[in-house]
N, C-alpha and C positions, 0 to 999 in steps of 0.2 A: 565954555563948557568941553570938562576933561573927557580924552577921546578915549576909548577902550580899545586896546588891540590884542592881537597872538603873534607871534613869534615861534620859530622852528618849524621844521616840513611836516613831521606829524601832526601836533595840533591844528595847523593851516590844514593841511590836506584834513582830516577828522571834521573841521570845521564845513568845507564846502560840501563833502560826500555827506554832511547831515543837514546840510538847506540853509546853514547859515546867512543870512544876508552881512552884505560888507560896502564900506564906502571905499574904500580906497584898498590896494593889494601893490606891497612895493616891492618887487626882485630883482635880486642881484643878475647883473648884466652877465651873461652865456651860465645861468641858474639853469637848468634844466630838472622837472619834476612833474614826468607823466601824467599824473593824475592831474594838475594843474591847468597842462597842457590839452588834454582831452576835454574836460570841463570849460576852457573858453572856446575850442572849437562848435563846442554842442552849444554854447551861450552866448553868441556873438555880441550881445549887446553888453558884457559884464568887459570887455577888452580894453573900453574906455576908460577904465576904473583901474586899470592895471599901469604900475610906473614904474620903470627901469630904473635902477641907479647902480655906480660902483658900487662893489661889496666892501671898500673901506668906508663910504660914506654910510650905509645903512649900518655896521659894527660899531662905527662912532657913535650912533644914536640908539643902537640896540645892539648891545655884547652879547653874543653866542647865540643872534639871531638866524644862523644857517643862511643867511640870506635873503629869507622871508618874512616878510610883515604884513598882515592882514588887521586894519582900521575894521572892527566890526559892530555891528548896529546892536542895540540895547537885547539881553538876552530876553528870548520869549520865554514864559513859564507857561507849561501845560494847563488845562481846562481842569477844574477839580470834580465837576461831575463824569466828565467824559472819562479821567484816568480811575474814577472810583470803578463805573462802570465797566470797564476792559477789567480791571484785577478782575470785578466778578464773574463776568463772561469767562474768563481764560484763566481764571483758578490762580491768579497770582498772589506775590505778597507784598504789602505797601510796608516800607520803612519809614517810620516817624520820629523828628526827633523834635526834645522842648526847645532844643537851641544848637546851633554848631556856628562859630565865626573864624576856626580857622580852616583856610582854603586848601591845606593840606588832607585836611579831616574829611571833610565836604569830596575832594577827589578822589580820596581812598576807598571812601563809601561808594560812589560812584562806580570805579572801577570796579572793586567787589559786587555791588549788585548787576552790574551789566556781564560780569563773567558768569554768576551763580545760572543766568538764563530763567530767574524763575521772578524778579523783582518788577511790579508793574506799575511803580512810582515811589519817589524820595518825597514827602512830605516834611515841609517847613514851615515853623509862623514866620507871620509877617512882621513881627518885632523878636528881638534876641537872636536871630539870625542874619547871616552875612550875605548879599547879594551875589548872584552867580556872574561872576566877572572873568573876564577872558583870564585872569591869574587862576582861578579857580578852575574855568575850564584846560588849560593847560597842566594844573596838577593832576586832574582825572584824566590825561593823556587822551582828552576829545570823548570819554565815558561821557560825560552831565550832556552832549549834545544827543546821546542816544538811548537816553532812559527818561521819560517824565520826570519832570522837577514841578511840584505845586506850594503853594504858597495859599497859608490859610491864617486865619484874622484869628482865630481860638482852635488849640489842639485838643482840649478837653472836649468842646462842642462838635468839631469835627469827629472825636472818637465815636462819641454817640452817635452822631447820623450814622455812624458805618455798622454800629450796633442794631439800629432799626432797620437796615438793608440786609442783616441777617450774617454779617461779616462778623468772624471773632476778634478782637481786641486783647493784647495780652501786651504787659509791660515787662522791662526787662530792666530788672532793678535787683543789686547787692539783698535788698531784703524780700526778696522773692519768694513766691512760696513754694514752688515745685524747680528741682534741679530741670536745666533747659533740654537734657538730654533721655528725661524722662519723661516730659510733657509729649503729649502726642497733638501734632500739628495738621490742624484740617483748614486747606484749604477754600476759598480765598481767606486769609490773614493780614491782621496788622499789628505788626512788633512795633511797639512806642519806649522811645530810649530818652532818656534823660540828655542832658545838655552836658557840654565839657568841662563845666565848673559845679553841677547841681543835680541832683536825684530829683526822679518822680514824686511831686509831695502824695504824703498819705492819702489824703483828699482824692486825688487824679487815680489811685492805685484801686482805691476802693471803688471807682465805677469801671472799671474794667475786667473782662470777663476771668482773667485769670494773671498772675503774672509768676517770672520764673528769673531763675537766677542762675548764673554761670561762676562754679565755684574757684576758690583761689588760694592757693596755698599759702601760708606764710601771713595768714589774714591782709593782704595786700587790698587796699583800697578799693579801687578800682579798673577797668581795664579801660584801655583808648576806644572812642565811639565805633570807630573803624574796625578795630579786632574784636569788639564784642558783637557786633552787626556781623561780619563774615563769619566771625564761630557759628551763628546762631542760624547764617543762613546754609552753611553747608552739614548743618544738622538736620536739616527739614531737607535739603538734598538727598542726603543719607536714607532717613527715614520714607522717602518717598521713589525709591529705589530712581534715581534718575540717573542718567546716566553720566559720570562725572572724569 
C-alpha cells in the first residue's frame, strides 16, 4: 500500500496542531521545531513514532523537505449532518463543487475559505473529485485540516435536502440570472459551483433558489474555481459588514 506523507515545516506543524494522526515522523538530526518539541513533550506516546536521520538522507528521498517528513493516516472527512447543522446554527457559507481534480485548486479554495472566516464546510462529490491527500493538504498550507470537508454521494440530492432545512442554495454560473454583487445573500447559504471543466447543468440550476454570475470583460469563458469562490466570499463579507 502506498504511504501518504507530508513534508515541510509549516504543513507538518499545521497537521500536528489540527490533530492529524501519523504513523511515523522523520526529523533531521539537530533540527529544532518548537511546535513539534512542545507536542512531543505533551504526548509521550508519540515519541516512539519519531525517527531521527541525517538531513542528507532525508533530502535524498524527499527533496526540499526542510528536514521533516510526516507519514500520515488517511484523511478523515467531516460528518455531513454535523457540518450542515453547524452551518445553520452559526450562519455559515457552504461551498459545494460538482468536481475538483486539481490539488492546487482545492488548496486555494481551502486557504481562501479559512481566511474568510465564514465558510462552514467544503462539499465535494464522492465521484469526479480528488481525494484529500498530503499533496492537497500541502497545497492548502494546512488549511484543509482546519475546515470541514464533506463528501456526498449525490450533490443534487444534497442541495435539495439543504433546501428542506431552510438553507438557500444558489448556483454560481456564467449563465446565472443575477450579478453576484447585486444578489442579497442570506446566511446560512450554500453556493454551488461547477467543475474545472464543466458547468452546472440546466436541470440542476432550475432546482436551486437562485443563480448568480460574475461578469467578465472580453467574453472570457470562465474563472478558476478558487478565484470565483474567493470573489463570492468577499462579496458576502462586504455585504454583511464583516471586519476584513
